[in-house]
PDB file of N, CA, C, O and CB in Angstrom:
ATOM      1  N   LEU A   1     -93.530  11.589-101.330  1.00  0.00           N
ATOM      2  CA  LEU A   1     -93.883  13.386-101.724  1.00  0.00           C
ATOM      3  C   LEU A   1     -93.040  14.189-100.638  1.00  0.00           C
ATOM      4  O   LEU A   1     -92.820  15.386-100.826  1.00  0.00           O
ATOM      5  CB  LEU A   1     -95.862  13.942-101.487  1.00  0.00           C
ATOM      6  N   GLY A   2     -92.674  13.687 -99.761  1.00  0.00           N
ATOM      7  CA  GLY A   2     -91.782  14.303 -98.827  1.00  0.00           C
ATOM      8  C   GLY A   2     -90.165  13.814 -99.936  1.00  0.00           C
ATOM      9  O   GLY A   2     -89.708  14.626-100.741  1.00  0.00           O
ATOM     10  N   GLY A   3     -89.750  12.883 -99.803  1.00  0.00           N
ATOM     11  CA  GLY A   3     -88.857  12.346-100.165  1.00  0.00           C
ATOM     12  C   GLY A   3     -88.254  12.986-101.723  1.00  0.00           C
ATOM     13  O   GLY A   3     -87.057  13.017-102.011  1.00  0.00           O
ATOM     14  N   TRP A   4     -89.385  13.478-102.630  1.00  0.00           N
ATOM     15  CA  TRP A   4     -89.365  14.405-103.141  1.00  0.00           C
ATOM     16  C   TRP A   4     -88.982  16.189-103.295  1.00  0.00           C
ATOM     17  O   TRP A   4     -88.296  16.773-104.133  1.00  0.00           O
ATOM     18  CB  TRP A   4     -90.008  14.078-103.162  1.00  0.00           C
ATOM     19  N   LEU A   5     -89.458  16.509-102.557  1.00  0.00           N
ATOM     20  CA  LEU A   5     -89.456  16.848-102.170  1.00  0.00           C
ATOM     21  C   LEU A   5     -87.952  17.838-101.430  1.00  0.00           C
ATOM     22  O   LEU A   5     -87.671  19.017-101.643  1.00  0.00           O
ATOM     23  CB  LEU A   5     -90.192  16.166-102.055  1.00  0.00           C
ATOM     24  N   ARG A   6     -87.185  16.775-100.499  1.00  0.00           N
ATOM     25  CA  ARG A   6     -85.945  17.262-100.290  1.00  0.00           C
ATOM     26  C   ARG A   6     -85.079  16.574-101.013  1.00  0.00           C
ATOM     27  O   ARG A   6     -84.289  15.928-100.324  1.00  0.00           O
ATOM     28  CB  ARG A   6     -85.588  17.282 -99.037  1.00  0.00           C
ATOM     29  N   ASN A   7     -84.853  16.419-102.964  1.00  0.00           N
ATOM     30  CA  ASN A   7     -84.485  16.114-103.750  1.00  0.00           C
ATOM     31  C   ASN A   7     -84.208  17.399-103.992  1.00  0.00           C
ATOM     32  O   ASN A   7     -84.990  18.326-104.207  1.00  0.00           O
ATOM     33  CB  ASN A   7     -85.057  15.321-104.390  1.00  0.00           C
ATOM     34  N   GLU A   8     -82.629  17.386-103.924  1.00  0.00           N
ATOM     35  CA  GLU A   8     -82.601  19.070-104.757  1.00  0.00           C
ATOM     36  C   GLU A   8     -82.644  19.343-106.308  1.00  0.00           C
ATOM     37  O   GLU A   8     -82.638  20.421-106.903  1.00  0.00           O
ATOM     38  CB  GLU A   8     -81.173  19.834-104.438  1.00  0.00           C
ATOM     39  N   THR A   9     -82.690  17.998-106.809  1.00  0.00           N
ATOM     40  CA  THR A   9     -83.514  17.705-108.181  1.00  0.00           C
ATOM     41  C   THR A   9     -85.397  18.219-108.159  1.00  0.00           C
ATOM     42  O   THR A   9     -85.871  18.462-109.269  1.00  0.00           O
ATOM     43  CB  THR A   9     -83.372  15.745-108.402  1.00  0.00           C
ATOM     44  N   ALA A  10     -85.933  18.295-107.464  1.00  0.00           N
ATOM     45  CA  ALA A  10     -87.157  18.813-107.115  1.00  0.00           C
ATOM     46  C   ALA A  10     -87.336  20.037-107.491  1.00  0.00           C
ATOM     47  O   ALA A  10     -86.537  20.941-107.247  1.00  0.00           O
ATOM     48  CB  ALA A  10     -87.393  18.750-105.894  1.00  0.00           C
ATOM     49  N   PRO A  11     -89.095  20.253-108.527  1.00  0.00           N
ATOM     50  CA  PRO A  11     -89.801  21.357-109.069  1.00  0.00           C
ATOM     51  C   PRO A  11     -90.423  21.738-107.935  1.00  0.00           C
ATOM     52  O   PRO A  11     -91.613  21.524-107.702  1.00  0.00           O
ATOM     53  CB  PRO A  11     -90.716  21.115-110.233  1.00  0.00           C
ATOM     54  N   VAL A  12     -89.121  22.697-106.702  1.00  0.00           N
ATOM     55  CA  VAL A  12     -90.294  23.036-106.173  1.00  0.00           C
ATOM     56  C   VAL A  12     -91.334  24.346-106.142  1.00  0.00           C
ATOM     57  O   VAL A  12     -92.032  24.599-105.160  1.00  0.00           O
ATOM     58  CB  VAL A  12     -90.000  22.820-105.200  1.00  0.00           C
ATOM     59  N   ALA A  13     -91.328  25.085-107.288  1.00  0.00           N
ATOM     60  CA  ALA A  13     -92.309  25.803-108.336  1.00  0.00           C
ATOM     61  C   ALA A  13     -93.435  25.119-108.231  1.00  0.00           C
ATOM     62  O   ALA A  13     -94.489  25.303-107.622  1.00  0.00           O
ATOM     63  CB  ALA A  13     -91.883  25.832-109.851  1.00  0.00           C
ATOM     64  N   ALA A  14     -92.997  24.240-108.982  1.00  0.00           N
ATOM     65  CA  ALA A  14     -93.876  23.226-109.170  1.00  0.00           C
ATOM     66  C   ALA A  14     -94.588  22.809-108.000  1.00  0.00           C
ATOM     67  O   ALA A  14     -95.515  23.619-108.009  1.00  0.00           O
ATOM     68  CB  ALA A  14     -93.252  22.198-109.702  1.00  0.00           C
ATOM     69  N   PHE A  15     -94.759  22.110-107.041  1.00  0.00           N
ATOM     70  CA  PHE A  15     -95.692  21.548-106.472  1.00  0.00           C
ATOM     71  C   PHE A  15     -96.223  22.915-105.545  1.00  0.00           C
ATOM     72  O   PHE A  15     -97.429  23.118-105.408  1.00  0.00           O
ATOM     73  CB  PHE A  15     -95.177  20.162-105.734  1.00  0.00           C
ATOM     74  N   ARG A  16     -95.054  23.943-104.846  1.00  0.00           N
ATOM     75  CA  ARG A  16     -95.987  24.929-104.826  1.00  0.00           C
ATOM     76  C   ARG A  16     -97.509  25.347-105.804  1.00  0.00           C
ATOM     77  O   ARG A  16     -98.678  25.456-105.433  1.00  0.00           O
ATOM     78  CB  ARG A  16     -95.128  25.813-104.932  1.00  0.00           C
ATOM     79  N   LEU A  17     -96.950  25.488-106.997  1.00  0.00           N
ATOM     80  CA  LEU A  17     -98.188  25.994-107.970  1.00  0.00           C
ATOM     81  C   LEU A  17     -99.175  24.944-107.389  1.00  0.00           C
ATOM     82  O   LEU A  17    -100.335  25.118-107.761  1.00  0.00           O
ATOM     83  CB  LEU A  17     -97.933  25.870-109.886  1.00  0.00           C
ATOM     84  N   CYS A  18     -98.942  23.780-106.469  1.00  0.00           N
ATOM     85  CA  CYS A  18    -100.007  22.450-106.886  1.00  0.00           C
ATOM     86  C   CYS A  18    -100.823  22.823-105.714  1.00  0.00           C
ATOM     87  O   CYS A  18    -102.048  22.814-105.839  1.00  0.00           O
ATOM     88  CB  CYS A  18     -99.352  20.565-106.892  1.00  0.00           C
ATOM     89  N   GLY A  19    -100.175  23.216-104.362  1.00  0.00           N
ATOM     90  CA  GLY A  19    -100.726  23.229-103.263  1.00  0.00           C
ATOM     91  C   GLY A  19    -101.562  24.763-103.526  1.00  0.00           C
ATOM     92  O   GLY A  19    -102.455  25.136-102.764  1.00  0.00           O
ATOM     93  N   TRP A  20    -101.182  25.437-104.539  1.00  0.00           N
ATOM     94  CA  TRP A  20    -102.427  27.182-104.197  1.00  0.00           C
ATOM     95  C   TRP A  20    -103.314  27.377-104.808  1.00  0.00           C
ATOM     96  O   TRP A  20    -104.059  28.353-104.712  1.00  0.00           O
ATOM     97  CB  TRP A  20    -101.994  28.688-104.432  1.00  0.00           C
ATOM     98  N   LEU A  21    -103.478  25.637-106.255  1.00  0.00           N
ATOM     99  CA  LEU A  21    -104.004  25.061-107.041  1.00  0.00           C
ATOM    100  C   LEU A  21    -105.134  24.584-105.933  1.00  0.00           C
ATOM    101  O   LEU A  21    -106.252  25.095-105.865  1.00  0.00           O
ATOM    102  CB  LEU A  21    -103.102  24.135-107.853  1.00  0.00           C
ATOM    103  N   PHE A  22    -104.677  23.559-105.107  1.00  0.00           N
ATOM    104  CA  PHE A  22    -105.160  22.854-104.152  1.00  0.00           C
ATOM    105  C   PHE A  22    -106.554  24.211-103.261  1.00  0.00           C
ATOM    106  O   PHE A  22    -107.761  24.413-103.390  1.00  0.00           O
ATOM    107  CB  PHE A  22    -103.559  22.246-103.137  1.00  0.00           C
ATOM    108  N   LEU A  23    -105.293  24.872-102.319  1.00  0.00           N
ATOM    109  CA  LEU A  23    -106.373  25.565-101.556  1.00  0.00           C
ATOM    110  C   LEU A  23    -107.541  26.886-101.844  1.00  0.00           C
ATOM    111  O   LEU A  23    -108.403  27.400-101.131  1.00  0.00           O
ATOM    112  CB  LEU A  23    -105.652  25.946-100.607  1.00  0.00           C
ATOM    113  N   MET A  24    -106.878  27.226-103.869  1.00  0.00           N
ATOM    114  CA  MET A  24    -108.047  27.947-104.855  1.00  0.00           C
ATOM    115  C   MET A  24    -109.150  27.349-104.404  1.00  0.00           C
ATOM    116  O   MET A  24    -110.164  27.882-103.954  1.00  0.00           O
ATOM    117  CB  MET A  24    -107.960  27.739-106.530  1.00  0.00           C
ATOM    118  N   GLY A  25    -108.864  26.007-104.570  1.00  0.00           N
ATOM    119  CA  GLY A  25    -110.147  24.594-105.507  1.00  0.00           C
ATOM    120  C   GLY A  25    -110.896  24.414-103.664  1.00  0.00           C
ATOM    121  O   GLY A  25    -111.764  25.239-103.382  1.00  0.00           O
ATOM    122  N   ILE A  26    -110.548  23.474-102.682  1.00  0.00           N
ATOM    123  CA  ILE A  26    -110.635  23.744-101.739  1.00  0.00           C
ATOM    124  C   ILE A  26    -111.630  25.441-100.717  1.00  0.00           C
ATOM    125  O   ILE A  26    -112.492  25.330 -99.845  1.00  0.00           O
ATOM    126  CB  ILE A  26    -109.374  23.475-101.826  1.00  0.00           C
ATOM    127  N   LEU A  27    -111.186  26.452-101.157  1.00  0.00           N
ATOM    128  CA  LEU A  27    -111.880  27.268-100.517  1.00  0.00           C
ATOM    129  C   LEU A  27    -112.407  28.128-101.575  1.00  0.00           C
ATOM    130  O   LEU A  27    -112.352  29.351-101.455  1.00  0.00           O
ATOM    131  CB  LEU A  27    -111.165  27.891 -99.484  1.00  0.00           C
ATOM    132  N   LEU A  28    -112.881  27.602-102.537  1.00  0.00           N
ATOM    133  CA  LEU A  28    -114.162  28.286-103.496  1.00  0.00           C
ATOM    134  C   LEU A  28    -114.796  27.382-103.950  1.00  0.00           C
ATOM    135  O   LEU A  28    -115.879  27.945-103.788  1.00  0.00           O
ATOM    136  CB  LEU A  28    -113.861  29.147-104.723  1.00  0.00           C
ATOM    137  N   PHE A  29    -115.123  26.245-104.483  1.00  0.00           N
ATOM    138  CA  PHE A  29    -115.548  24.824-103.997  1.00  0.00           C
ATOM    139  C   PHE A  29    -116.949  24.851-102.812  1.00  0.00           C
ATOM    140  O   PHE A  29    -118.169  24.978-102.718  1.00  0.00           O
ATOM    141  CB  PHE A  29    -114.044  24.105-103.195  1.00  0.00           C
ATOM    142  N   SER A  30    -115.432  24.581-101.905  1.00  0.00           N
ATOM    143  CA  SER A  30    -116.374  24.183-100.643  1.00  0.00           C
ATOM    144  C   SER A  30    -116.314  25.500 -99.787  1.00  0.00           C
ATOM    145  O   SER A  30    -116.255  25.648 -98.566  1.00  0.00           O
ATOM    146  CB  SER A  30    -115.774  22.731 -99.679  1.00  0.00           C
ATOM    147  N   GLY A  31    -116.330  25.907-100.249  1.00  0.00           N
ATOM    148  CA  GLY A  31    -116.453  27.955 -98.742  1.00  0.00           C
ATOM    149  C   GLY A  31    -117.453  27.947 -99.737  1.00  0.00           C
ATOM    150  O   GLY A  31    -118.197  27.015 -99.432  1.00  0.00           O
ATOM    151  N   SER A  32    -117.942  28.586-100.947  1.00  0.00           N
ATOM    152  CA  SER A  32    -118.853  29.043-101.996  1.00  0.00           C
ATOM    153  C   SER A  32    -120.573  27.781-101.644  1.00  0.00           C
ATOM    154  O   SER A  32    -121.704  28.257-101.551  1.00  0.00           O
ATOM    155  CB  SER A  32    -117.764  28.747-103.910  1.00  0.00           C
ATOM    156  N   LEU A  33    -120.164  25.742-101.482  1.00  0.00           N
ATOM    157  CA  LEU A  33    -120.585  25.777-100.877  1.00  0.00           C
ATOM    158  C   LEU A  33    -121.345  25.389 -99.294  1.00  0.00           C
ATOM    159  O   LEU A  33    -122.397  24.760 -99.187  1.00  0.00           O
ATOM    160  CB  LEU A  33    -120.583  25.888-101.499  1.00  0.00           C
ATOM    161  N   TYR A  34    -120.814  25.741 -98.547  1.00  0.00           N
ATOM    162  CA  TYR A  34    -120.945  26.239 -96.799  1.00  0.00           C
ATOM    163  C   TYR A  34    -121.642  27.417 -97.012  1.00  0.00           C
ATOM    164  O   TYR A  34    -122.778  27.366 -96.541  1.00  0.00           O
ATOM    165  CB  TYR A  34    -119.381  26.611 -95.804  1.00  0.00           C
ATOM    166  N   PHE A  35    -121.320  28.601 -97.631  1.00  0.00           N
ATOM    167  CA  PHE A  35    -121.738  29.840 -97.748  1.00  0.00           C
ATOM    168  C   PHE A  35    -123.617  29.920 -98.522  1.00  0.00           C
ATOM    169  O   PHE A  35    -124.337  30.917 -98.547  1.00  0.00           O
ATOM    170  CB  PHE A  35    -120.406  30.562 -98.732  1.00  0.00           C
ATOM    171  N   LEU A  36    -123.936  28.558 -99.043  1.00  0.00           N
ATOM    172  CA  LEU A  36    -124.642  28.797 -99.841  1.00  0.00           C
ATOM    173  C   LEU A  36    -126.009  27.587 -98.754  1.00  0.00           C
ATOM    174  O   LEU A  36    -127.212  27.376 -98.910  1.00  0.00           O
ATOM    175  CB  LEU A  36    -123.892  28.504-101.570  1.00  0.00           C
ATOM    176  N   GLY A  37    -125.324  27.252 -98.071  1.00  0.00           N
ATOM    177  CA  GLY A  37    -125.646  26.032 -97.594  1.00  0.00           C
ATOM    178  C   GLY A  37    -126.240  26.689 -95.699  1.00  0.00           C
ATOM    179  O   GLY A  37    -127.259  26.298 -95.129  1.00  0.00           O
ATOM    180  N   LEU A  38    -125.359  27.581 -95.210  1.00  0.00           N
ATOM    181  CA  LEU A  38    -125.191  28.662 -94.284  1.00  0.00           C
ATOM    182  C   LEU A  38    -126.179  30.128 -94.275  1.00  0.00           C
ATOM    183  O   LEU A  38    -126.765  30.654 -93.328  1.00  0.00           O
ATOM    184  CB  LEU A  38    -123.776  29.018 -94.529  1.00  0.00           C
ATOM    185  N   THR A  39    -126.115  30.452 -95.419  1.00  0.00           N
ATOM    186  CA  THR A  39    -127.650  31.601 -95.643  1.00  0.00           C
ATOM    187  C   THR A  39    -128.644  31.570 -96.542  1.00  0.00           C
ATOM    188  O   THR A  39    -129.592  32.354 -96.604  1.00  0.00           O
ATOM    189  CB  THR A  39    -127.379  32.945 -95.979  1.00  0.00           C
ATOM    190  N   GLY A  40    -128.288  30.131 -97.637  1.00  0.00           N
ATOM    191  CA  GLY A  40    -129.426  30.222 -98.654  1.00  0.00           C
ATOM    192  C   GLY A  40    -129.403  31.123 -99.470  1.00  0.00           C
ATOM    193  O   GLY A  40    -130.410  31.310-100.152  1.00  0.00           O
ATOM    194  N   SER A  41    -128.111  32.041 -99.660  1.00  0.00           N
ATOM    195  CA  SER A  41    -128.064  33.095-100.826  1.00  0.00           C
ATOM    196  C   SER A  41    -127.501  32.374-101.845  1.00  0.00           C
ATOM    197  O   SER A  41    -126.776  31.508-101.355  1.00  0.00           O
ATOM    198  CB  SER A  41    -127.226  34.437-100.573  1.00  0.00           C
ATOM    199  N   ARG A  42    -127.507  32.341-102.968  1.00  0.00           N
ATOM    200  CA  ARG A  42    -126.915  31.932-104.139  1.00  0.00           C
ATOM    201  C   ARG A  42    -125.913  32.799-104.862  1.00  0.00           C
ATOM    202  O   ARG A  42    -125.405  32.581-105.962  1.00  0.00           O
ATOM    203  CB  ARG A  42    -127.884  31.666-104.951  1.00  0.00           C
ATOM    204  N   ALA A  43    -125.676  34.041-103.872  1.00  0.00           N
ATOM    205  CA  ALA A  43    -124.635  34.426-104.248  1.00  0.00           C
ATOM    206  C   ALA A  43    -122.838  34.501-104.964  1.00  0.00           C
ATOM    207  O   ALA A  43    -122.228  35.376-105.580  1.00  0.00           O
ATOM    208  CB  ALA A  43    -124.871  34.564-103.717  1.00  0.00           C
ATOM    209  N   LEU A  44    -122.531  33.313-104.559  1.00  0.00           N
ATOM    210  CA  LEU A  44    -121.298  32.120-104.776  1.00  0.00           C
ATOM    211  C   LEU A  44    -121.032  31.930-105.436  1.00  0.00           C
ATOM    212  O   LEU A  44    -119.870  31.966-105.841  1.00  0.00           O
ATOM    213  CB  LEU A  44    -121.176  31.104-104.591  1.00  0.00           C
ATOM    214  N   VAL A  45    -122.713  31.353-106.352  1.00  0.00           N
ATOM    215  CA  VAL A  45    -122.539  29.684-105.872  1.00  0.00           C
ATOM    216  C   VAL A  45    -121.864  29.539-107.605  1.00  0.00           C
ATOM    217  O   VAL A  45    -121.656  28.380-107.964  1.00  0.00           O
ATOM    218  CB  VAL A  45    -124.531  28.452-105.306  1.00  0.00           C
ATOM    219  N   LEU A  46    -121.661  30.237-108.240  1.00  0.00           N
ATOM    220  CA  LEU A  46    -120.915  30.534-109.336  1.00  0.00           C
ATOM    221  C   LEU A  46    -119.730  30.421-109.471  1.00  0.00           C
ATOM    222  O   LEU A  46    -119.239  30.156-110.569  1.00  0.00           O
ATOM    223  CB  LEU A  46    -121.037  31.462-109.631  1.00  0.00           C
ATOM    224  N   LEU A  47    -118.885  30.628-108.188  1.00  0.00           N
ATOM    225  CA  LEU A  47    -117.208  30.307-107.233  1.00  0.00           C
ATOM    226  C   LEU A  47    -117.615  28.548-107.571  1.00  0.00           C
ATOM    227  O   LEU A  47    -116.660  27.803-107.791  1.00  0.00           O
ATOM    228  CB  LEU A  47    -117.077  30.971-104.714  1.00  0.00           C
ATOM    229  N   THR A  48    -118.785  28.065-107.592  1.00  0.00           N
ATOM    230  CA  THR A  48    -118.594  26.658-107.117  1.00  0.00           C
ATOM    231  C   THR A  48    -117.898  25.795-108.460  1.00  0.00           C
ATOM    232  O   THR A  48    -117.651  24.658-108.060  1.00  0.00           O
ATOM    233  CB  THR A  48    -120.202  25.984-106.596  1.00  0.00           C
ATOM    234  N   PRO A  49    -117.636  25.902-109.422  1.00  0.00           N
ATOM    235  CA  PRO A  49    -117.070  25.269-110.430  1.00  0.00           C
ATOM    236  C   PRO A  49    -115.919  25.812-110.751  1.00  0.00           C
ATOM    237  O   PRO A  49    -115.472  25.125-111.669  1.00  0.00           O
ATOM    238  CB  PRO A  49    -117.808  25.185-111.433  1.00  0.00           C
ATOM    239  N   VAL A  50    -115.031  26.852-110.451  1.00  0.00           N
ATOM    240  CA  VAL A  50    -114.504  27.770-110.336  1.00  0.00           C
ATOM    241  C   VAL A  50    -113.065  26.787-109.347  1.00  0.00           C
ATOM    242  O   VAL A  50    -111.910  26.372-109.456  1.00  0.00           O
ATOM    243  CB  VAL A  50    -115.576  29.031-109.734  1.00  0.00           C
ATOM    244  N   GLY A  51    -113.797  26.837-108.767  1.00  0.00           N
ATOM    245  CA  GLY A  51    -113.218  26.220-107.078  1.00  0.00           C
ATOM    246  C   GLY A  51    -112.682  24.511-107.733  1.00  0.00           C
ATOM    247  O   GLY A  51    -111.535  24.068-107.779  1.00  0.00           O
ATOM    248  N   GLY A  52    -113.751  23.959-108.095  1.00  0.00           N
ATOM    249  CA  GLY A  52    -113.711  23.353-108.980  1.00  0.00           C
ATOM    250  C   GLY A  52    -112.629  21.973-109.421  1.00  0.00           C
ATOM    251  O   GLY A  52    -112.246  20.849-109.095  1.00  0.00           O
ATOM    252  N   LEU A  53    -112.487  23.308-110.630  1.00  0.00           N
ATOM    253  CA  LEU A  53    -111.595  23.075-111.907  1.00  0.00           C
ATOM    254  C   LEU A  53    -109.849  23.639-110.847  1.00  0.00           C
ATOM    255  O   LEU A  53    -108.937  22.966-111.328  1.00  0.00           O
ATOM    256  CB  LEU A  53    -112.308  24.487-113.735  1.00  0.00           C
ATOM    257  N   ALA A  54    -109.478  24.257-110.088  1.00  0.00           N
ATOM    258  CA  ALA A  54    -108.783  25.023-110.010  1.00  0.00           C
ATOM    259  C   ALA A  54    -108.242  23.672-108.527  1.00  0.00           C
ATOM    260  O   ALA A  54    -107.202  23.746-107.872  1.00  0.00           O
ATOM    261  CB  ALA A  54    -109.406  26.765-109.977  1.00  0.00           C
ATOM    262  N   PHE A  55    -109.102  22.816-108.416  1.00  0.00           N
ATOM    263  CA  PHE A  55    -108.767  21.555-107.580  1.00  0.00           C
ATOM    264  C   PHE A  55    -108.140  20.067-108.952  1.00  0.00           C
ATOM    265  O   PHE A  55    -107.329  19.159-109.136  1.00  0.00           O
ATOM    266  CB  PHE A  55    -110.650  21.068-106.534  1.00  0.00           C
ATOM    267  N   LEU A  56    -109.144  20.723-109.462  1.00  0.00           N
ATOM    268  CA  LEU A  56    -108.470  19.464-110.833  1.00  0.00           C
ATOM    269  C   LEU A  56    -107.500  20.164-111.968  1.00  0.00           C
ATOM    270  O   LEU A  56    -107.198  19.448-112.922  1.00  0.00           O
ATOM    271  CB  LEU A  56    -110.004  18.700-111.984  1.00  0.00           C
ATOM    272  N   ALA A  57    -106.957  21.602-111.931  1.00  0.00           N
ATOM    273  CA  ALA A  57    -105.804  21.601-112.040  1.00  0.00           C
ATOM    274  C   ALA A  57    -104.767  21.241-111.279  1.00  0.00           C
ATOM    275  O   ALA A  57    -103.740  20.701-111.691  1.00  0.00           O
ATOM    276  CB  ALA A  57    -105.687  22.371-112.271  1.00  0.00           C
ATOM    277  N   GLY A  58    -105.072  21.593-109.934  1.00  0.00           N
ATOM    278  CA  GLY A  58    -103.973  20.989-108.996  1.00  0.00           C
ATOM    279  C   GLY A  58    -103.742  19.618-109.092  1.00  0.00           C
ATOM    280  O   GLY A  58    -102.581  19.212-109.047  1.00  0.00           O
ATOM    281  N   TRP A  59    -104.793  18.750-109.233  1.00  0.00           N
ATOM    282  CA  TRP A  59    -104.491  17.714-109.430  1.00  0.00           C
ATOM    283  C   TRP A  59    -103.242  17.711-111.007  1.00  0.00           C
ATOM    284  O   TRP A  59    -102.018  17.590-110.973  1.00  0.00           O
ATOM    285  CB  TRP A  59    -105.945  16.993-109.442  1.00  0.00           C
ATOM    286  N   LEU A  60    -103.763  17.814-111.709  1.00  0.00           N
ATOM    287  CA  LEU A  60    -102.608  17.435-113.191  1.00  0.00           C
ATOM    288  C   LEU A  60    -101.095  18.337-112.795  1.00  0.00           C
ATOM    289  O   LEU A  60    -100.051  17.720-113.005  1.00  0.00           O
ATOM    290  CB  LEU A  60    -103.461  18.306-115.189  1.00  0.00           C
ATOM    291  N   ALA A  61    -100.995  19.691-112.263  1.00  0.00           N
ATOM    292  CA  ALA A  61    -100.474  20.079-112.196  1.00  0.00           C
ATOM    293  C   ALA A  61     -99.003  19.233-111.301  1.00  0.00           C
ATOM    294  O   ALA A  61     -97.794  19.243-111.535  1.00  0.00           O
ATOM    295  CB  ALA A  61    -101.208  20.970-112.051  1.00  0.00           C
ATOM    296  N   LEU A  62     -99.963  18.469-110.077  1.00  0.00           N
ATOM    297  CA  LEU A  62     -99.376  17.188-109.416  1.00  0.00           C
ATOM    298  C   LEU A  62     -99.057  16.405-110.261  1.00  0.00           C
ATOM    299  O   LEU A  62     -98.038  15.894-109.794  1.00  0.00           O
ATOM    300  CB  LEU A  62    -100.147  16.471-108.554  1.00  0.00           C
ATOM    301  N   VAL A  63     -99.264  15.922-111.288  1.00  0.00           N
ATOM    302  CA  VAL A  63     -98.895  14.711-111.820  1.00  0.00           C
ATOM    303  C   VAL A  63     -97.747  15.349-113.072  1.00  0.00           C
ATOM    304  O   VAL A  63     -97.047  14.642-113.796  1.00  0.00           O
ATOM    305  CB  VAL A  63    -100.386  13.765-112.392  1.00  0.00           C
ATOM    306  N   HIS A  64     -97.777  16.219-113.072  1.00  0.00           N
ATOM    307  CA  HIS A  64     -97.046  16.833-114.880  1.00  0.00           C
ATOM    308  C   HIS A  64     -95.633  17.094-113.139  1.00  0.00           C
ATOM    309  O   HIS A  64     -94.423  17.090-113.365  1.00  0.00           O
ATOM    310  CB  HIS A  64     -98.292  19.269-116.454  1.00  0.00           C
ATOM    311  N   ALA A  65     -96.058  17.237-111.998  1.00  0.00           N
ATOM    312  CA  ALA A  65     -94.184  17.699-111.518  1.00  0.00           C
ATOM    313  C   ALA A  65     -94.061  15.455-110.551  1.00  0.00           C
ATOM    314  O   ALA A  65     -93.191  14.727-110.073  1.00  0.00           O
ATOM    315  CB  ALA A  65     -94.073  20.196-109.284  1.00  0.00           C
ATOM    316  N   ALA A  66     -94.680  15.436-110.665  1.00  0.00           N
ATOM    317  CA  ALA A  66     -94.328  13.404-110.731  1.00  0.00           C
ATOM    318  C   ALA A  66     -93.700  13.116-112.010  1.00  0.00           C
ATOM    319  O   ALA A  66     -92.583  12.610-112.112  1.00  0.00           O
ATOM    320  CB  ALA A  66     -95.970  12.168-110.761  1.00  0.00           C
ATOM    321  N   TRP A  67     -94.301  13.385-112.795  1.00  0.00           N
ATOM    322  CA  TRP A  67     -93.625  13.181-114.176  1.00  0.00           C
ATOM    323  C   TRP A  67     -92.620  13.277-114.152  1.00  0.00           C
ATOM    324  O   TRP A  67     -91.793  12.394-113.923  1.00  0.00           O
ATOM    325  CB  TRP A  67     -93.859  13.832-115.132  1.00  0.00           C
ATOM    326  N   ARG A  68     -92.305  15.273-114.571  1.00  0.00           N
ATOM    327  CA  ARG A  68     -90.741  15.746-114.595  1.00  0.00           C
ATOM    328  C   ARG A  68     -89.513  15.159-113.435  1.00  0.00           C
ATOM    329  O   ARG A  68     -88.296  15.253-113.595  1.00  0.00           O
ATOM    330  CB  ARG A  68     -90.827  17.406-114.362  1.00  0.00           C
ATOM    331  N   ILE A  69     -90.423  14.369-111.924  1.00  0.00           N
ATOM    332  CA  ILE A  69     -89.561  13.755-111.760  1.00  0.00           C
ATOM    333  C   ILE A  69     -88.436  12.481-112.034  1.00  0.00           C
ATOM    334  O   ILE A  69     -87.245  12.170-112.036  1.00  0.00           O
ATOM    335  CB  ILE A  69     -89.900  13.849-111.281  1.00  0.00           C
ATOM    336  N   ARG A  70     -89.912  11.994-112.275  1.00  0.00           N
ATOM    337  CA  ARG A  70     -89.994  10.626-113.246  1.00  0.00           C
ATOM    338  C   ARG A  70     -88.892  10.678-113.968  1.00  0.00           C
ATOM    339  O   ARG A  70     -87.951   9.949-113.656  1.00  0.00           O
ATOM    340  CB  ARG A  70     -91.243  10.478-114.282  1.00  0.00           C
ATOM    341  N   SER A  71     -88.808  11.452-114.947  1.00  0.00           N
ATOM    342  CA  SER A  71     -88.152  11.943-116.012  1.00  0.00           C
ATOM    343  C   SER A  71     -86.483  11.869-116.243  1.00  0.00           C
ATOM    344  O   SER A  71     -85.765  11.310-117.072  1.00  0.00           O
ATOM    345  CB  SER A  71     -88.570  13.209-115.988  1.00  0.00           C
ATOM    346  N   HIS A  72     -86.194  12.910-114.824  1.00  0.00           N
ATOM    347  CA  HIS A  72     -84.407  13.084-114.582  1.00  0.00           C
ATOM    348  C   HIS A  72     -84.109  11.736-114.104  1.00  0.00           C
ATOM    349  O   HIS A  72     -82.954  11.425-113.814  1.00  0.00           O
ATOM    350  CB  HIS A  72     -83.792  14.368-113.268  1.00  0.00           C
TER     351      HIS A  72
END
């Protein structure tokens, strides 16, 4: 990954999107579960699947970015 980022043809915006999706996935998925575990409140429980989907979208975006680099 580091080698790709140094490459001038690397789609930096695609990797930035991956990072944001991973961050949102971790915060929403793990954060809502931590909140549930620590407080017992189910107020944020609906954010858990949204976070999981964001994390999966991050992986798909990473695969897509890698595929684009390989095809160049």
